[in-house]
C-alpha positions, 0 to 999 in steps of 0.5 A: 499499499502507498505512503498517501494511501495509508495517511489519507485512511491515518487520517479518516480513522478508517478501516474498509469493513470488507478487508480492514486495509484504511480507506480511501477517500474515493470510495469510503468506507471502503477501500477500493471499487472491489471491496464496494462491489463485495459489498453492493452483491452481498445487500442484493444476494440478502447476506445482510438481513433483519432477522425477523419471526418465522412464517409459517408457509403461505400465511405472507401471501395470505394477507397480501390476497387480502387487502388487493381485495380492497 
């Protein structure tokens, strides 16, 4: 890693949440476009999901069907 990047990351005081390298101003809070894209991919695949109550099979569909009837 080059010295300018180390200094920029040290000033920002942050680490990339993906690889733990120092952050880069252009990609903050990440260190690079690669880590930014990895994070986006995780969001799109549903890796970052808020846990909720388990639903019985068909329970969610029944509620949507009832709301369509109005």
